[in-house]
N, C-alpha and C positions, 0 to 999 in steps of 0.2 A: 113474535110471541103468539102462542096458540090462543084462539078465542076461548073465553070462559064457557064452561059446559052449560048447555041448556037445561032447564028444569026437567023436561021429559027424559033426557039422558041420565040425570041424577036419579030420577025415580027408577029408571031401569037398573042402575047400579045398586040402589038400596034394595030393590026387589030381588035381584040376583043374589046378593050377599045374604039377604034375609032367608031365602030358600035354602042356601048352602049352610046355614048355621048348624043344623043338626048333624051334618057329616064333616064339618070343617076340621075339627080336631083330628079326625082319623085320616083325612085326605091331605092335609097341609103339612106333609112331612118336611118339605124343604123350608117352608116358612118357620116351622118350629126350630129347625137347626139354626136358621139365621137369627131368630129371636133370642135363642140361647147365647149366641155370640154377642149380640147387642147387650144382653143382660150383664155379661162379664165386663163390658166396657163401662156400663152404668155403675156397677158396684164399686168401681174405682173412684167415682166422683160424688155419688149421692151422699147427702149429709142429713143431719137431724133437723127436724122442724122445717122441712121443705114441702113445697107443693109442686107436683109434676103432672103432666098430661100425656096420656097414651092416645095419640091421634090416629083414628082408623083402627081402634083397638081390637076389632073382631070379638073373639070369645075370651079375651083377657089372658092369653097365654103368657104374656110378658110378666105379669104379676106373680105367676106361679114360680118363675125363675128368680124373682127378687125377694120373695117372702123368706124370712121376716124383714120388713122395711126398718130403716133406722127410726129411732124414737120420734114420735109426733110428725113423721113424714107421711104424706097422703098422695094418692094417685087419683086423678080424674080420668075415666075412660070415656072418650068421645068417639062416636061412630054415626055414620049416616044411616045405617040399618039398625032397626030396633031389635030384631030377633037375636043377633049375636050378643048384644048387651044383656038381654034377658038371660041368655045361657051363661054369660059371665057371672051375673049376680047369683044365679042358681048354684053355681059351682064356687061361690065365694072368692072370685078371682079379681074383683075390683072394688074400690071404695065407692066413690060417687060416679054413677053412670049417667051420661048425658047423651041423648039421641039428638044429634045436631050436625050442621054442615060447617066444615072448616072455613068455607068462603064467607060465611056469616056467623062467626063463632058466638055462641050464647053465653060468653063470659067476658068480663071486663079485661082490657089490655094490661100489660105489665104485671101479670099476676103469677106466672109460673117461673120457678127456678130452673126447670128443665122440661124437655118434651121429647117424645119418641115418635117417629114415623116409620114403622116397620113394614116394608113391602107393600106400601099403599100408593105412593106417588105415581107409579106407572099406570094406575087405573084412572087417573085424573086427567082431563083434557087440558086443564090450565095449571100445571104444577107450579109455575112461577107465582101465580096469584095465591095458591094455597100456601106456598112458602112465605110470602109476604105477610099473610095473615098469622102464620105461626110466629114470625118474628115479632109481630105486634103484641102477641100474648106473652112473650118472654120478657123477663126482667133484663136490665142492662147486663151484658156479658153472660146471659143465659145460654144454655147449650141445647142443641137439637141433635139427638142420636138417630141416625137414619140407615135404612137399607133400601135400595132401589134395584129392581130387576133392570139390567142394562143390555146394551147391544151384545148379542151373542146368546141371549135367552130365546127359547122357543124357535131356534133356528130351523128345526124340522118343519114345524107348522107354518112358519113364514115362507119357507121355500115352496111348500105345497101351495100356499095361497098365491104366491107370485106366479107359480106355474099356471094357475087358473085365472090370472089377470086381476087378483085381489090385492089390496094394500095390506100391510101388516095390521093385525088386529089391535095391537097394543103399542103405545109409545115406549121405545126402548132407546135411551140416550147413550151416546158414547161417554167415556169418562170426562173428556174435555167439555162436551155439551152440558153434562150434569153439573160440573163445577161452575160453569158460566151462569147457569140458571140460579144456583145457590148464591153466587156473588151478586147477581142482579137483584136478588130478593133481600139482600142485606145481611148475608151470612159469610163468614170466613171459615172455610173448611180447614181443619187441622190435618195437614197432609200426613203427619206421622201416624194418625189414627186410621187411615184408610186401609181396608182389607178387600181382597178379591175373593169372592166365594163362587165355586164352580161345582156343579153336581149334574149327573145324568141319571134320570130315572128310566126304567124299562117296564113296558106294559105288554100284555098278551096280544093286543091289537090296537089299531088306531082309534077305534071307538072308545076303548078303555082309557087311552091317553087323553082324548078330548073330554071324556066324562070326568076324569080327575081334575082337569082345568075348570070344568064347569062347577064341580063340587067345592072349589075354593073361590068361586065367584069370578074366575078369570075370563069368562065369556061376557062379562058386563062391560062391553066396550062400545065405542061409537062405531059407525060404519054399517055396512050391509049385513043384515041378518040372513043366514042361509036357510032355504027351505029344506025339507027332508031329502029331496032328490039331490040337491046341490051338496048337502052334507054327506050323503052316501058316496057321491062321486069324489068328494074331497078325501074321505076315509080310504077309498080304494087307491087313490094316488099316494096318500100317506104311506099305506102298507107297501105299495110297490116301490117307493123311493127309499124308505127307511126301515125296512124289515130285515133283521139279521138274526139267524139262529132262533127263529120262532118268536121274536120279540121286536117291538118298535120302541124307539128312544124318544125322550124329551129332554132337551138341554136347558139348564138354568145357569145364569151368570148374574151375580148380584154384586153391587158395590156397597160396602158397609163403612160407616165412619161417623165422625163427630164434626158438627158445624157450630161455630160460636157466633152469637149475634154481634154484628158489627154496626157500622154506620149505614143507614138506609141510602140506597142509590136510586 
C-alpha cells in the first residue's frame, strides 16, 4: 500500500489546483467529457431527498450537467483547494462548498446516499486510504461514481521521463490494480457499469502540452521538481520523440464506473 501523503505534498497539491482554478474550465477539456459521461450514469440512479458529495469537485462542473436536481436533493462540493470552490460558488455550480481533506473528512460518517470522485484519485498518493474514507461517508449500499486516469494515460510524457531516468509523475493503475484497490477499501465495482475512455489531444509544441497539464493541476505530484534547464531538456526530448505534422500528442485513458459500498475488508 502506498504511504499516506505528507502534509507538505498536500499543500503543494492544494496550491497547484488553486492557481489553476482561473483557467481550469477552459483547459480541462478531457475532464469535462469524462464528467459528462459520469453525469449520465448518475441521472439513472439519483433520487429525491438525497444528499450527495462531489469529492475533489474542482470548479463544480458536474453540477452543471446534473441541474436541475431531483426535488430536495442536495450536493456537497468537497475540495482540498479553496480557489476552485470559490469559483464554483461564483458560478452557482454547487450547494454547500467545503474546503477540506478527504483523508480527514469534515462531515460525519454514513451521511451520503451517493458520491462522485471524478478524475481525482490519480493525484493522491494513498488512493486506498481515500477510498476507505469515502466508504465511511456513504450510507449502507451507497454508490461511488468514479473516473480514474489509468495505465496508458500520459504515455508520451512518461516515455520522455523514463528516457531521462525519471519515474512516472502520476500513479496510473492497470484495471486489475484499480479494481483490487476498490475492493480492499470496501467497494464492489459493478462490472457492467465500467467504461473505457480514450482521447488524444494535440498541441503546437511540448511546452504547450505540459502547460495544459499544469493548468489542470496535473503537475501537483510527488517526486522531483524539475528546474528550468531540466524542463527545457525534457521538452526538447518530448518534441523529438512525439512530434508529427507540426504537433505533439498527449494521450488520456480513463476508467469510468460505479462502485457499491460493500463489507469493509
